[in-house]
C-alpha positions as CSV (number, residue, x, y, z in Angstrom):
1,M,86.0,59.8,119.5
2,A,89.4,60.8,120.6
3,L,91.5,63.3,118.7
4,N,95.0,62.4,117.5
5,E,97.3,64.1,120.0
6,K,99.5,65.2,117.1
7,L,96.8,67.0,115.4
8,L,95.6,68.7,118.5
9,E,99.2,70.0,119.1
10,I,99.1,71.8,115.7
11,L,95.6,73.2,115.8
12,A,94.8,76.6,117.0
13,C,91.8,78.9,117.4
14,P,91.3,80.7,114.2
15,Q,90.2,83.7,116.0
16,C,92.9,84.5,118.5
17,H,95.4,81.9,117.3
18,G,95.5,80.4,120.9
19,H,95.2,76.9,122.3
20,V,92.2,74.8,121.7
21,R,91.4,71.7,123.8
22,W,89.3,68.6,123.3
23,D,86.0,68.5,125.2
24,E,84.4,65.0,125.0
25,K,81.2,66.3,126.7
26,N,80.6,68.9,124.0
27,G,82.1,66.7,121.0
28,G,84.3,69.4,119.8
29,L,87.4,71.7,120.4
30,I,87.1,74.5,122.9
31,C,89.0,77.8,122.9
32,D,89.0,79.0,126.5
33,T,90.1,82.6,125.5
34,C,87.3,83.3,123.0
35,K,84.8,81.0,124.7
36,L,83.9,79.2,121.3
37,L,83.2,75.4,120.5
38,Y,84.6,74.2,117.1
39,E,82.4,71.1,116.4
40,I,83.7,68.0,114.8
41,K,81.7,66.7,111.7
42,N,82.6,63.3,110.1
43,D,85.7,63.2,112.1
44,I,86.9,66.6,110.8
45,P,87.2,69.7,113.0
46,V,85.3,72.5,111.5
47,M,87.6,75.4,112.3
48,L,85.6,78.4,111.0
49,I,84.9,81.3,113.3
50,E,81.3,81.8,111.6
51,E,80.5,78.0,112.3
52,A,81.6,78.0,116.0
53,K,79.3,78.0,118.8
54,K,79.5,80.5,121.7
55,L,79.8,79.0,125.3
């Protein structure tokens, strides 16, 4: 699944408000600053800090 480029431009990490990037291998959005993976479920990014996985 590829994420819409426009959506990716406006999404930010809810913890640090930094940039997130699409990671196809992990199937989600990664914040390199916080080292968190935000999973995508049913084509919707789950941008909740308590739901994120630590990398």
